N, C-alpha and C positions, 0 to 999 in steps of 0.2 A: 218508707225509709229512703233518705237521700243517697244518691250514688255518685256524687261528684264533690271534689274538694275535700281536703283534709280538715280534721278538727283543729281547733285553735290549740297550738302546743303550749300556750301560756297557762291553761287550766282545763279542767274537765268540761266536756260539753254536756248538752241536755241528756244524751244517751247514757253517759257515764253516771250522771246524777240519778237518773231513773233506775239504773242497775243497782247502785248502792242502796237506794231506798227500798226497792222491791226485793233485792237479794237479802237485805237485812231483815225485812219483815218475814220472808220465807224461812230464813234461818231461825228467827225467834219462834215462828209458828211450828216449825219442825221440832224444836226443843220442848215446847209446852204441850203440844198435842199428844194424846195417848196413841200408842201403836194401833194402827188401823188404816182404813182407806184414806182419810184426810191427811194422816201422817205421811203416807206414801205419795199422795198427790203433791204435798209441799216439797218432798224430796225430788220427785220427777220434774216438778216445775222449775226447781233450781237448775237441774241438769239441762232441761230444755232451754232455759234462759241463757246459760253459758253457750250452748250450741248456736242459738239464734244470734247472740251477740257476735260470736266468732264469724259467722257468715256475713252479717251486716258490716262489721268492722273491716273485713278484708275487701269487700266490694267498695267501701267508702275510702279507706286509707291506702290500699294497694301497697303494702310494705314490700320491701325487697330483701331477700328473694321471696316470691309469692308462693311457689309450690310447696315448700316445707310447711308454711303456715296453714295452707289448705289441708295438708296431711294431718296436722295437729287438730284442726277442726273436725276432720273425719274421725279421729280417735275419740273426741268428745261425743260425736254422733253414735259411734259404736257403743260407748258406755251408756248413752241415753237409751238405746234400744235394749241393752242388757238390764237397765233399771226398770224399764217398762215391763219386760218379761218377768223379772223377779217380783215386782209389785203385783202383776196379774196373777201369778201363781199363788201369792199369799192371799190375795183378796177373794179367790174362788174357794178358799178354805182348805185346799190340799196342802199348801206350803210347798215351797220349792225344794226339789230334790237336790242333792249335792254329790257330785257335780251336777249342775243344772244347765238348761239351755242358755241361761243368761251368761254363764261363765265363758261360753264360746265368744260372745260379743265383748266381754270384759278382756279376754286374752287378745282378741283382735284389736281392741283399743290400745292395749299396751304395745303391741307390735307397731301400730301406726304412730304412736308417740315416739317410739325409738327411731323409726324411720324419719320422722319429721325433724327430730333433733340432729340426727346425722346429716340430713340435708342442710340444715342451718349452718352447721360447722363446716361442711364441705365447701360451701359457697365462700367461705372465708379462708380458704387454704392460702398458704403463703409461707414466708419465712417464720419458723416457730411452730408450724402446725404439728410436726412430729413430736416436738417437746411437749406440746399440749396433750397429745395422745398418751404419752408416757406418764405425765402427771396424773391425768384422769385414771389411767390404768392402775397406778399405784394406790390412789385413793379407793378405787373400786375393789382392788384386791383386799385391802384392809377392811373395807365395809363388808365385803362378802364373807371374810373370815368371822367378823363379829356376828353377822346374821346367822352364819352356820352354827357357831359355837353356842349362841344364846337362844336361838329360835329353831333353826332347822334340825340340828342334832337331837335336842330333847324331844321335839315332836316326832321325829323319825323313830326314836327309841321306844316311845310309848304307843305308836300307832300299830295297827295290824299290818301284816305283810301284804303288799300289793294294794294298799288303800288308795283309791283314786282321789278321794277328797283331800288327803294329805298332799298328794302330788300337785293338785290344783292350787292348794294354799301355798305350797313351796314355790310354785311358779310365780305367784303374785309377789312373793318376797324377792325372788331372783330378778323379776322384771323391775321392781322398785329400785333395787340396788343399781341395776343397769341405767335406769332413768336418771338417778342422782349423779352417777358417774358421767353420763352424757351432758348433763347440765354443767357440771364442773369443767368438763372439757370445753364446752362452748364458752364458758366464762374466761378460760385461758386464751382461747383463740380470739375472742373479741376484746381482749385486754380490759375486762370488766364488763359485766352484763348491763345491757340497757334495761330500763325499768320494766317493759313488757316481758322480756326474757327472764328477768329476775322473779317476776310474779309467777311465771310458768314453773320455774325451779322450786319456789315455795309451795306451789300447788302439788307438785309431785312428792315433795317432802312430807306434806300433810297426808297424802295418800299412803306413803310408806309407813307413817306412824299408825294409821288406821289398819293397814294390812298386818303389821306386826302385832298390834293389840288383838286382832282377830286370831292370829296364830296362838297367842298366849292364852286367849280366852278358853281354848279347848283344854288347857291344862290347869288354868287358875280360875276356878268358878267365881271368885270375887270380882274379877274383871268383867265377866259376862253379866254379872248381876247389876253393874252400874248402868243406869239408863243412858242411852245414846253414847256409850263409851266408844263404839266403833264408827257408826255412821256419821257422827259429828265431824270427824276428821275428813271423811270422804266428802261431806257437804262443804267443808271449808276448802277442799280442793277445787270443787266446782266454782265456788265464789271467787277464788283467786284466779282461776282460768278466765272467767268472765271479765274480771277486772283487768287482766292483761290485754284483752281485746279492745276494751274501751279506753285504755290509757292513751292520753293525747300524744305520747311519744312514739306510738306505733307507726305513724306515717313517716317518721324520720329514720326508721331502721334501714340499714343498707349503707349508710354513710359511716365510715370507720373513723374512729378517733385516733389521730396520728400523734397526739401528745404523749402517748405511752405505747411503745411497740409491744405487740403480743409476744415477742420472743424474749422479752426481758424477764429475768428471774429475780423477782422482788423478794423482800423480807417475808411477806406473807406466804409466798410459795415455798421458800426454804423452811419456814416453821411448819408448814403443812406436811411437807415431805418428811422432815425429821420426826414430827409427831406421829405420822403414820408408821414409820419404822419402829418407833418405841412402843406402839400399841401391840405389836406382835409378841414380844416377850411378856408384856404386861398381862396379856390374856392368860397365859399359863400361870403367872403369879396369882392372879385373882381366883382362878379355878382352884388352885391348891389351898389358898386361904379360905375358900368357901367349902372345902372338903369334897369337891367334885373330882372325878377322875379327869386328869388333864387330857385335852384333845391334842396329843403330841403330834400325831400324823398330820392333822389339818394345819396346825401352827407351823410345822416344819415345811410343808408344801407351800403354804402362803409365804413363808419367809424366803424360800428359794425363789419363788416367782417375783416377790417384791425386791429381793436383792438384785436379780437380773435386770429388772426394770430400772432400779435406781442406778445400777452400773451403766446401763445404756444412756440414762438421763445425764449422768456425769460426763460420759464420753462425748455426748452432743454438746454439753456445756463447755468442755475443754476445747472442742473443735471451734465453737463459736468464739471463745476467748482468743484463740489463735488468729481467727479471721479478723476479729476486732483489733487485735494488736497490729496486724498487718495493715488494716485500714487506717489506723492511727498513724502508722509510720508513713503511709502514703499522704495522708492529710498534712502531716508535719513537713513534708518535703514538696508539696504541690501547691501551686497558686489556685485558690478556690474559684476564681472567676474564669481563668483561661485554661486550666488543666496543665499548664507548663510547670516546669520546676520553679520553685520560689527562690528568693535570694539566698537563704542559708544552704539550700541544696546545691545551687550553682556555685557558691563559694566552696562547698565541700568537694564538688566535682573538679573545680579548678585546683584546689589544694592537692587532691589525689593525683591529678594529671601532672602537676609540678613535681610531686614526690616520686612519680614513676620514672622520670628522666627519659632516657632513650635517645637523647640528642636532637629530637625534632623540635621545631618551634611551635608555640601555641599562641593563637590569636584570641584575644578577648575583645569581642565586638559588642559595643553598646548601641542600641537603636532607640531613638526618641521620636515620638509622633508630634511633629510641630503643629501648632494650632489645636491640639486636643482640648485644652482648657476652654478655648473659645467655642468649640463645638458643643461641649457639655453645657456651657452657659446658655447657648442658643437653643439647642435641641433637647437638653435634659440628660440626666445620667443614664436613663434607659437606653438611649441611642449611643451614649458614650461607652457603656458597658458592652453593648453589641459590637461596637467598633473595635474595642480591645479584643474581644473573642475572635472576631474575624481576622484581625491583624495577627493574633497569636497563631491561628491556624495556618496563615500564609508563611509565617516565619518557621513554623514546625515543618511544613512541607518543603520549604526551601532548604532547610538544614538536613532533614531526613536522618538517616542512621549515622551520618558522618560526624555529628557533633551533638552538643547539648544546647537546647533552647530553654530560656527561662524568662520569667517576668519579675523584675526587681521591685516593682511597685509603681503606682501611677501609670504613666504612659511610656515607661522605660522597659525595654526588653534587652536581653543579653544572649549572646551566642558564643559558645566555646568550640573552636575547631583547630585541628592540626593543619599547619600550612608549611609550604616549602620555603617561601620567601615573601618579601613585601608585595610583589606583584600578585602572588596567590592570595594574600590577605585582602588586597584591594579588589581582586576579582570576587571574593566572597562578599565583601561589602557592597559591590555593585549589584550582585544577584539579589541580595536581601532588599536593597533599596528599590530595585526594579519590581520585585514581588509586591511591594507595598505601594507602587506608583499607580496601579490601576484603581479607579474609584471603587469604593465599597457600597453595597446596597444593604442598608441596615433598617429594618422595619419599614420597607418601601421608600426609604429616603436615600438618595445617592450622596455619599460623603467622600470628599477627597482630602487626603492629608499628605504632608510632605515629611519624609523620613530624614532624620539627621543621624549619621552613622559616624561613630568614633571608634578607633582601634588602638590597642596597645599589644605589643608582642613580647612574649617571654622566650628566652631570657634577655632579649635586647633591652626592653624597657623596665625590667625589674623581675625579681623572683619571689615576690611576696604578693599574696592574694589581695590584700587591701591596697597595696601600692599600684598593682596592675589595674584594679577597678577604678581607682581614683584617676589614674592617668588616662584610661579609656574615657572616663567622664569628661576630663579636660579636653580631649580630642573631640568629643561630641559637641561640646560648647563651641569649640573653634569651627566646627563644620557649619554652624549657623551662618558664618560670614563668608562661606565659600560657595561658588556657583554650583559645584558638583555635589555639595552638601555631604561630603565625605572627607574625613581627616584622619591621618595617621599621627599618633603622638610623636612629638619631637621635644627635645629639651627646651626649645625656645617658647613652648607654650606654658611653661610653669608660671611665669609672671601674670599671664592673662587668665588662667582658669583653674590652677591647681587648688585654690582656696575656696572655690565656688560652694561646695557643700557646707563648709564651716561658715562662710560669710552669709549664707541665707539666714542663719539664726541671729546674726548681728545687724541685719539690714533695718528692721523696725527701729532699733535704738539709734542707728545712724541717721535715719530720716528725722527722728525727733530731735537729735542733737545738732542738726544742720551741717552734717559732714559732707553733704553733696556740694560740689562746686562745678562751675561751667567753664569750658574753654570755647573759644569762638573762632570759626574759620571764615574768612571773607569770601563772598561771591562777587566776582568781577564782571562788570558789563563789558561784553566783547567789543561793542562798537566804540565806546569812549575810553575804556580802561579804568573806569571809576568803580568805587565800592559803595553800594547803597544798601546792601543787606549782608548779614552774617548768619551762619548756622550755629546754633547752640548745641554743644556736645557735652554730655554729663560725665563727670569723674567723681570718684569717691576718695576723699582725703582721709584715708584710714590712719588712725593714731599709731598703729603698729606696722602695717604693711606698706604704708606710704600711699602714693597716688595710684589708684587702681582704675583701669580702663573699663568701659561699659561691659565688655565680654565677661568680666569677672563677677558681675553682680546682676546685670539686667536679666539674664535667663533665670536666675534664682527669683527675681522679683516677679517674673511672669508665672513661674510655677507656683509661687506661694500666694499670688493674688495681691501683692504689694505694688504692682506696676501702676495702678491708678494713682496711688498716693505719690509715687515717684514722679509721674508725669505732671501732677498738679504742682509739685515743688519745683520741677524744672521750668514750667511755664512762669511760675511766680518769680523765680530768680532771673529768668531771661527778660521779663518785662521790667523788673526793678532796674536791671542794668541798662536797658534801653531808655528808661526814664532818666537815668543819670547822664547818659550820652547826650540825650536831647537837651538836658539842662546845660551841658557844656558846649552846646552849639553844633553838635554832630548828630543829626537825626538818622540813626541807622535802624532799619527793620531787622527783626530777628526771626529765624525759622526754627521750629521745634518739632521733633518727631512725636507723633501720636502712637499709642499702642493699640492693638486690636481691641483690648478691653475698653479703652476710652471711646473707640469708634462705635461700640455697641451699647454705650451707656447714654441714655437720653439726658442725663444730668450734665454731660460734658459741655453742652452749649451754655447752660447757666453758669457753670464754673468758669469758663473762659470769659464770659461777659463780665462776671464779678471781678476777675483778676484785672481786666482792662480798666474797669471803673476804679478799682482800688489804687492803681498806679497812675490814673489820669491820662491814659493814652488812647489815641484813636485806634479803631480795629485794624486799619491797614498797616499798622506797625508790626503786626503778628502774622506770620505764615505758619500753617500747620501742615506737616508732611505725613502722608500715608503711603502704603504700598498697595499694589494691585491685589496681592494675596489677601491682605487684611480686608479689603473692601469686598472680596468675593465670599467671605465667611457667611455673612447674612446680608445680601444686597439691600433688602428693604430697610432694615434697621440702620445700616450704614448710610444709605441715602438720606434717611430722615435726619440723622445727626449732621451730615455734611451740608445739607440744605439749610439747616438752622444756623450753622456757622457762617455759611455764605451770605445768608440774609442779614446777619449782623455786620457784614463787611470784612470778615476775616479772610485772608488769602489762603488758598488751598493748593497743594501741589502733590503730584504722584511721584514718590521716591522710587529709585531702583527700577525705572521703567524698562521693560523688556525682559525681566527675569521672572515675571509672574504669568498670569493668564493672558495678558495683552489682548483682551477682547475689545475690539474697536466699538462694537455696539454698546457694550457696557461703559466704555470710556466716554462715549458721547453723552451718556446719562449723568456722569459724575459732574458736579458743579465745581470743577477745578480750573485754575487759571494757568497752571504751570506743570510741565513735565521735566523730571530730572532723569537724564539718560544714565543708566548704570555704568559704573567705571569699567566693567568687563568689556564693553563695546568701545568706550572712549580710549582705553589703553592701546587697542590695536588699530586705531583710526588711520595712522600713517602707513602702516605696513600691511594691513589686512583689508582686502577689497570687500569682503563680506561685512566686516565691522563698519567700514566707511559707508557702505550702502545702507546699513541699518540706521546709522546716525543720520545720514542725509534724508532718508525717508521719514524718520521720526520728526525731524525739523519741519519738513514739508507738511506732514500730517498735522502737527501742532499749529502751524500757520493757518491751515484751512479750518481748523477747529477754533481759531481765535485764542490760542494759548501761546505762552512763551516757553522757551526751552533753556534748561540749565544742564551743562555737561559736567559730570562728576569725574574725578580721577585724572585731571589734567596735570601731567608730570613734566612737561617741557614746553618750550616756546613754539616748537613746530606744530604740536597739536593745537595750541591756542590759535595760531594763524590759520590753520586749516578749518577750525571751527568758525572763525570769522568769515572765511570764504564761503562756507556753507550757509551762513546766515543765522548761526546760533546766537541766542540773546545773552547768555551769561555762562560763566564757567567757574569751577572751584577745584582745587587739588593742591597737592604738595608743591607742584611747580609754581603755583601762584602764592601760596602762603599756608603754612601749617597751622593747626589749631593752637591758640595761645590763650593764657588767662586774660581776663577783662582789662587788667591794668596795662597789658602790653599790646592790646589790639589797635589802638589808635596809632601807635608808632608803626605797627605792621601795615596798617591801611595807608599811611603816608608813603612808606617804601613801595607798596604795590602801585599806588597811583602815580608815583614818579617813574617807575620802570616800565610798566605794562603799556602805557600809551606809546612810548618810543618803539617798543617791539611791534606793536600793531600797525603803526603808521609808517614805519620805515623799513619793514621787512616783508618778504614774500617767501613762501615755502619752496625749497628746492631739495628734493630728496628728503634726507633726514636733517637738513640744516636750514637755518633761517638766514637769508642774505638781504 
């Protein structure tokens, strides 16, 4: 007999096939053979086969739990010994006495079966176990009443007082009822019986029928005269037990089916319980109709017990329904991924807080994880979800019991706190942003995100839930363009961001309709004061809201994945305009900002090349600007795209230099030709020594790396002259020329080239003036 490896669960193995054939032959032989030694040999052989198969199957399949199954096999062994003792007594000619020695082993077998079934069900304890006990007890009570009324009571009335044979027969009936109840209990605990367990239940049911017929045979001679009326059912029990052990599903026992919880009260269970209760009065009715004296005492006692059990069952059901209702309320108000409150729950909390009044100010703080979309694109949603859970835990710990933290959806979180004034609200925003600044370790991957924080205060910024949330969202959009990445809502933000949620739905149609337009800002060469390049800045010519700046729709494009299409259209419009200027005799290069999505898309190189070919322009006409933060999302993929663009001859520059990671080692690897110093440093160039030192060192660094430098945010002539003295290559800013439509640019370029050279060559900086 093999002792390793499970049988093939797809079908019966050789052992099962052999058992079906041999067992069938033994069953047929038992039925056709006359009573005698050969008849008994066939019967004992069937019992021995069931026992042997049980031992072999448990060694081979090792079902879980193993001990209860071994106890069941022990029960079969006890019955086998009893059968041998019974057959030996018959074959020696004396005939077995009753009660006989064999009955000791039969009763021991029953006890082992009950212990084994209890063991199987105990290993599956959990939620719903007590309900299963009550269900089985109700069915057992009804079954016990039926057995007593129709079998036990009549036999007891006809038997002699103190008859041990009657006691033994009644023990068999009682044990059978207990076994059937235990199988039903196991069925409820397992949420449906596995095939091997179902076969065991059918085996005990067959034994119950045989024992009941044996009880009836003492009072109904016609039953005793039917050949094999009794032992055929016991033989069927052995056949079913053996089939349970050779069933291919035995090796899979121990794995629970979670598709249906064992604590569910299904239609079948309800009908079974109702039917069981209806049986109790039906017994009295049937006895009256048959002319028998009703067993009122037994029925009343059984009814009391069943009523108590049903009442306990309903009480447990009511308790479970209350728990489920509470769980549903929690689910309805909780974000499933992070465990924070969800959007509706946050709105309800804000509404309740506004309604409570009290005179205190309430801050609605929205927090967005910048670059979250890029992280999920690169590392997958498994890491993205882990990042959201980790970020939610930090927000929860930061807020603590002083406020309400929620996830509104996507990468947006919300916090509701009471504040004393604007400074208190800004302090809360700073603490939340600081909590999210430390890198996260998600699935052994270190991930860094930049938090954008926007705030609106009630009652200062509104007293309506939707209005406060919208204005906090506007502030969060505005925070993207601020160095500190924190913004408090002001009325001036309305034109830039108040329509963002609504515009996100209109943006695809706007791209298709060609509603995007470009404004151009000149970049001035500091040495000669001439303009050779312009930066293309996108605007949306909205048919209702007028000309909208990038802050009103670019964040929405990044969130919805439309930013690639937006960038393609901007590049196409910029190159088309550059081609027209070239045809007019003014060859101006154009600079366009790339998004992080484009930087991670290998198709970007092909699309840029196709756009240049389509407009008949050389690659040096186009400059693509990236940020340090974008390039650090996925350095390898970013470098591959940038190197492809550089090989094609497209100029590359680092925008907003100094506000990102500023890794010199990584900067050296980037195939860029230009650095654009962020306006936050250029603005303080004249008055702030630290800013001047940063600008000067950046220019020197770029010179040593073979790069040129553009200073952004030049607002006055003094700053321009200082940049010239530092050796800066180019500058742009409102002090040189604001962004204008394409049809106004050449006039602006003429004015710049007429004024700036005079400033540069005739002036020197003295304090805050140019002389």
